[in-house]
C-alpha positions as CSV (number, residue, x, y, z in Angstrom):
1,M,0.0,0.0,0.0
2,Y,1.4,3.4,-1.0
3,V,0.4,6.7,0.5
4,V,0.6,10.0,-1.3
5,Y,1.2,12.6,1.4
6,A,1.7,16.3,1.9
7,L,3.9,18.2,4.3
8,V,2.1,21.3,5.6
9,D,3.6,24.3,7.4
10,Q,1.2,25.1,10.2
11,R,2.5,28.7,10.3
12,D,0.9,29.6,7.0
13,N,-1.2,26.4,6.3
14,K,0.7,25.9,3.0
15,T,1.8,22.6,1.6
16,F,5.5,22.7,0.8
17,Y,6.1,19.1,-0.2
18,V,4.2,16.2,-1.7
19,G,5.6,12.6,-1.6
20,I,4.9,8.9,-1.7
21,T,5.7,6.3,0.9
22,D,4.9,2.7,1.9
23,N,5.7,3.5,5.6
24,V,4.4,6.8,6.8
25,Y,6.1,6.7,10.2
26,K,9.5,6.0,8.8
27,R,9.1,8.5,6.0
28,F,7.9,11.3,8.4
29,Q,10.9,10.6,10.7
30,Q,13.2,10.9,7.6
31,D,11.6,14.2,6.6
32,L,11.9,15.6,10.2
33,S,15.6,14.6,10.4
34,C,16.4,16.2,7.0
35,S,18.0,13.0,5.9
36,G,17.2,13.4,2.2
37,T,19.0,15.4,-0.4
38,N,16.3,18.0,-1.0
39,L,17.9,21.2,0.1
40,E,14.8,23.4,-0.2
41,K,12.7,21.0,1.8
42,N,15.4,20.6,4.4
43,V,15.8,24.4,4.8
44,R,12.0,24.6,5.3
45,M,12.2,21.8,7.9
46,L,15.0,23.6,9.8
47,E,13.1,26.8,9.7
48,L,10.1,25.0,11.3
49,R,12.4,23.5,13.9
50,T,13.9,26.9,14.7
51,S,10.5,28.4,15.2
52,N,9.5,25.4,17.4
53,S,6.7,24.5,14.9
54,M,5.8,21.0,13.8
55,P,4.9,20.3,10.1
56,L,1.8,18.3,9.5
57,M,1.9,15.1,7.4
58,I,-1.4,14.8,5.6
59,E,-2.5,11.7,3.8
60,L,-3.9,12.7,0.4
61,E,-4.5,9.2,-1.1
62,R,-3.8,5.5,-0.7
63,T,-3.3,3.1,-3.6
64,E,-1.9,-0.4,-4.3
65,S,0.0,0.8,-7.4
66,I,3.3,2.7,-7.3
67,T,2.7,3.8,-10.9
68,Y,-0.7,5.3,-10.0
69,A,0.8,6.8,-6.8
70,R,3.5,8.6,-8.9
71,G,0.8,10.0,-11.2
72,R,-1.2,11.2,-8.3
73,E,1.9,12.8,-6.7
74,K,2.4,14.8,-9.9
75,Y,-1.3,15.8,-9.8
76,W,-1.1,17.1,-6.2
77,I,2.2,18.9,-6.9
78,K,0.5,20.7,-9.8
79,H,-2.6,21.3,-7.7
80,Y,-0.7,23.0,-4.9
81,A,1.6,24.9,-7.3
82,M,-1.5,26.4,-8.9
83,L,-2.7,27.5,-5.5
84,K,0.7,29.2,-5.1
85,H,1.9,27.0,-2.3
86,P,5.7,26.9,-1.9
87,I,6.3,23.4,-3.4
88,T,9.9,22.2,-2.8
89,N,9.9,18.9,-4.6
90,I,13.2,18.3,-6.5
91,V,12.0,15.8,-9.1
92,H,9.1,18.0,-10.2
93,T,10.6,21.5,-9.6
94,K,11.1,22.2,-13.3
95,E,7.7,20.8,-14.2
96,V,6.1,22.9,-11.5
97,E,7.9,26.1,-12.4
98,I,6.8,25.8,-16.1
99,F,3.4,24.4,-15.3
100,K,0.7,26.4,-16.9
101,P,-3.0,25.5,-17.0
102,K,-4.0,23.7,-20.2
103,P,-4.8,26.0,-23.1
104,I,-8.4,27.2,-23.2
105,R,-10.6,24.5,-24.6
106,V,-13.1,26.0,-26.9
107,I,-16.3,24.1,-27.4
108,A,-18.2,24.5,-30.6
109,P,-20.6,27.4,-30.5
110,V,-23.6,26.2,-28.4
111,N,-25.3,29.4,-27.4
112,P,-27.9,31.1,-29.7
113,K,-25.6,33.9,-30.6
114,G,-22.9,31.5,-31.8
115,Q,-20.4,32.6,-29.2
116,K,-17.6,30.3,-28.1
117,V,-18.0,28.8,-24.6
118,Y,-15.0,28.6,-22.3
119,R,-14.6,25.9,-19.7
120,F,-12.1,25.0,-17.0
121,N,-10.0,21.8,-17.2
122,D,-10.2,19.2,-14.4
123,I,-7.3,20.6,-12.3
124,E,-8.7,24.2,-12.7
125,K,-12.1,23.1,-11.4
126,L,-10.5,21.9,-8.1
127,V,-8.4,25.0,-7.8
128,L,-11.5,27.2,-8.5
129,V,-13.4,25.5,-5.6
130,D,-10.5,25.8,-3.2
131,L,-10.0,29.5,-4.1
132,Y,-13.7,30.3,-3.8
133,R,-13.7,28.7,-0.3
134,E,-10.9,31.1,0.6
135,H,-12.0,34.3,-1.2
136,H,-15.8,33.9,-1.5
137,N,-15.7,36.0,-4.7
138,I,-15.7,34.7,-8.2
139,D,-13.9,37.7,-9.7
140,A,-11.0,37.3,-7.2
141,C,-10.8,33.6,-8.1
142,L,-10.7,34.3,-11.8
143,Q,-8.0,36.9,-11.2
144,A,-5.9,34.5,-9.1
145,M,-6.2,31.9,-11.8
146,Q,-5.4,34.5,-14.5
147,K,-8.7,33.8,-16.3
148,G,-10.7,36.5,-18.0
149,A,-14.4,37.4,-17.5
150,R,-15.3,34.9,-20.3
151,Y,-15.0,32.2,-17.7
152,Q,-17.6,33.8,-15.4
153,K,-20.5,31.6,-16.5
154,D,-18.5,28.3,-16.2
155,A,-17.3,29.4,-12.8
156,S,-20.8,30.1,-11.6
157,R,-22.0,26.8,-12.9
158,L,-19.2,24.8,-11.2
159,L,-19.7,26.6,-7.9
160,K,-23.4,26.0,-8.0
161,E,-22.8,22.3,-8.7
162,A,-20.4,22.3,-5.7
163,G,-23.1,23.8,-3.5
164,L,-21.1,27.0,-2.8
165,L,-23.4,29.4,-4.6
């Protein structure tokens, strides 16, 4: 059984590392002791120790497949990076730095005026819901996601489906 987990800094409630393990106790001990080669993560851990603050290890998912776990790890790294969390993963740093939301998916004109309809991709949907829970304002969410007003209708629809509007 593999666990995809996140390390969260309680001082700002931000996820700073996403990993995979088959032994959460051993892995958390390794993370706390800075035994790995990830300098950015180790610096964050030492900052926490200096401020007498304990990181949280949050289980995100469990799976039997290491291949599936790796895919889900990448998903969560992208998810938290889009939320502007200070992700410190070495393996995915370049991918996270250059990660941009998928290009706008234009659906064939469906409204009576023949205008194009703009929709969020799957990752963006999750980010939208998380941002709305934080900001309680669709315009602020769209601005944080660098989306224009043309996404307003889809955002409203998704938030209504999620029971937030």
